[in-house]
C-alpha positions in Angstrom: -23.9 15.2 22.3 -23.0 12.2 20.2 -21.1 14.2 16.9 -22.8 14.7 13.6 -25.1 11.4 12.5 -23.4 9.5 9.6 -25.4 9.5 6.3 -26.1 5.7 5.4 -23.8 5.5 2.8 -21.1 6.9 5.4 -22.3 4.3 8.2 -21.8 1.8 6.0 -18.2 2.4 4.8 -17.3 2.9 8.7 -18.8 -0.2 9.5 -16.8 -2.1 6.5 -13.6 -0.1 8.1 -14.2 -0.7 11.7 -14.3 -4.5 10.6 -10.8 -5.0 10.7 -9.7 -4.0 14.5 -6.1 -3.5 15.1 -4.0 -4.7 18.1 -1.7 -3.4 20.1 1.0 -3.4 17.9 0.0 -2.3 14.8 -1.9 0.8 16.9 1.1 1.6 18.6 2.9 1.7 15.0 -0.1 4.0 13.9 0.8 6.3 16.5 4.2 6.8 16.2 3.4 7.5 12.2 0.8 9.9 12.8 3.7 11.7 15.4 6.1 11.8 12.8 3.7 12.6 9.7 3.9 9.5 8.0 0.0 9.0 7.7 -0.5 5.3 8.0 -2.9 3.1 5.7 -5.9 2.5 7.6 -7.1 -0.7 9.2 -9.4 -1.8 6.1 -7.0 -1.2 3.5 -4.3 -2.8 5.7 -6.5 -5.7 6.0 -6.9 -6.1 2.0 -3.2 -6.1 1.7 -2.8 -9.0 4.4 -5.7 -10.7 2.3 -4.3 -10.3 -0.9 -0.7 -11.4 0.0 -2.4 -14.5 1.4 -4.5 -15.0 -1.4 -1.4 -15.1 -3.6 0.5 -16.8 -1.4 3.1 -13.9 -2.0 6.8 -14.3 -0.7 8.4 -11.6 -2.6 6.6 -8.1 -2.3 8.1 -4.7 -2.7 6.8 -2.0 -0.8 7.1 1.6 -1.8 6.9 3.8 1.2 7.9 2.4 4.7 6.3 4.9 6.5 6.6 3.6 10.4 5.7 -0.2 9.6 1.9 -0.3 9.6 1.2 -1.4 6.0 4.8 -3.8 6.3 3.0 -5.5 9.4 -0.1 -6.4 7.4 1.6 -7.7 4.5 4.1 -9.6 6.6 1.3 -11.2 8.3 -0.5 -12.0 4.7 2.9 -13.4 3.2 4.5 -16.8 3.4 6.4 -17.5 6.5 9.7 -17.6 4.3 8.9 -14.5 2.3 10.9 -11.2 2.5 9.5 -7.7 2.3 11.8 -5.1 0.6 10.5 -1.7 1.6 12.1 1.6 0.1 11.5 5.2 1.8 13.6 8.3 1.7 13.3 8.9 5.6 15.7 6.5 7.5 14.4 7.6 10.8 10.9 6.6 9.5 12.5 2.9 8.2 14.3 2.9 12.1 10.4 2.9 13.8 9.1 0.3 11.3 12.3 -2.1 12.0 11.3 -1.7 15.7 7.4 -2.2 15.1 8.7 -5.4 12.8 10.8 -6.8 15.9 7.8 -6.1 18.5 5.6 -8.5 16.2 7.9 -11.3 16.3 9.3 -11.0 12.6 13.0 -11.8 12.4 15.0 -9.2 11.0 15.8 -11.5 7.5 12.0 -11.2 6.9 12.7 -7.6 5.6 15.4 -5.5 3.5 14.7 -2.0 4.5 16.2 0.3 1.8 16.7 4.4 2.1 16.5 5.8 -1.0 14.3 7.4 -3.7 12.2 4.8 -5.0 12.6 5.9 -8.6 16.5 5.2 -8.2 16.1 2.1 -6.2 13.1 0.0 -8.4 15.1 0.0 -11.4 17.3 -2.3 -9.7 14.9 -4.9 -8.8 14.9 -8.1 -11.1 12.2 -8.7 -13.8 9.5 -10.8 -12.9 11.1 -11.5 -9.4 8.1 -10.2 -7.5 4.9 -11.5 -6.2 3.5 -8.3 -5.1 3.9 -4.3 -5.2 2.4 -1.6 -2.8 2.6 2.0 -3.4 2.0 4.6 -1.0 4.5 7.3 -1.5 5.1 10.5 -3.7 1.9 10.8 -5.4 3.2 12.6 -8.4 5.3 9.6 -9.3 2.6 6.9 -9.2 2.5 6.5 -13.1 6.1 5.8 -12.9 5.7 3.2 -9.9 3.4 1.4 -12.3 5.7 1.0 -14.8 8.2 -0.3 -12.7 5.9 -2.3 -10.7 4.6 -4.3 -13.8 8.0 -4.9 -14.8 9.3 -6.7 -11.5 5.9 -8.6 -11.1 5.4 -12.1 -12.2 2.7 -13.0 -14.1 -0.3 -13.6 -11.4 1.4 -11.1 -9.3 -0.3 -7.9 -7.8 0.2 -4.2 -7.6 -1.7 -2.2 -5.4 -1.9 1.6 -4.8 -2.9 3.5 -1.8 -5.1 6.8 -1.8 -6.6 6.0 -5.1 -9.8 8.0 -4.2 -7.7 10.7 -2.3 -9.9 12.4 0.0 -12.9 11.9 -1.6 -11.5 14.1 -4.4 -10.9 11.8 -7.4 -14.8 11.2 -7.9 -15.5 15.0 -8.2 -14.8 16.5 -11.6 -14.3 19.7 -10.3 -11.1 18.8 -8.3 -8.4 19.3 -10.7 -5.2 19.9 -7.9 -2.2 17.9 -9.1 -2.4 14.8 -7.1 -5.8 14.7 -7.9 -5.1 14.7 -11.4 -2.2 12.1 -11.5 -4.4 9.6 -9.8 -7.1 10.0 -12.2 -4.2 9.5 -14.7 -3.2 6.3 -12.7 -6.4 4.8 -13.0 -6.7 5.4 -16.7 -3.2 3.6 -17.3 -4.2 0.8 -15.3 -7.8 0.7 -17.2 -6.2 0.7 -20.7 -3.1 -1.7 -20.0 -4.0 -5.1 -21.2 -1.6 -6.7 -19.0 -3.4 -6.0 -16.0 -6.8 -6.7 -14.6 -7.6 -4.1 -12.3 -10.0 -3.2 -9.2 -10.9 -0.3 -7.3 -11.6 -0.9 -3.4 -13.4 1.7 -1.6 -11.7 0.9 1.6 -9.9 3.7 3.7 -8.5 6.3 1.1 -9.2 3.9 -1.6 -7.1 1.1 -2.8 -6.3 0.7 -6.5 -5.4 -3.2 -7.0 -4.7 -4.9 -10.5 -3.2 -8.2 -11.4 -0.6 -9.0 -13.9 -2.2 -11.4 -16.2 0.2 -11.0 -19.3 4.2 -10.6 -19.5 
């Protein structure tokens, strides 16, 4: 009865996660994402995206991995009312569901630019220094390449954020050596070692690695 008791650390993390409840539109988008296998960002991580977009008054945001619109909703809610979200995904059906979620939330079609394709084919076409924020939640093995493109397209003062930075509690365990865990550890080293970036690791959801671009 009542399930397995949580340790104090687990209870604290759960409290932080549940501090940011989702509304009906977000919950519906989450259900659609889970049904088609596009696992959405957790509520705490989504709230962090909204907070960061608000903090920098973001107008132009790039999302790598549209999914079914959960992270996009959080980003749009934090952006300026005249802002545009450019979101890239290889699955057109996922983007169709995301567009439905954005419409249900009251965002005009002009607020989003959904591009179907591989991120590494699309990102090089985006303007240098033309964006306030980049959020990446797509192919883990491409994260280092996303970082390079993100630093290029961000203005100074812009923020890049990667989801799954703790990767199912595997990144902190040195015994875990699967390819995704290894590449996420490498991403952390790249961000920490880049003098153009000021990083922050946020232990919400599956972990968010954020960094502010402080120099060109």
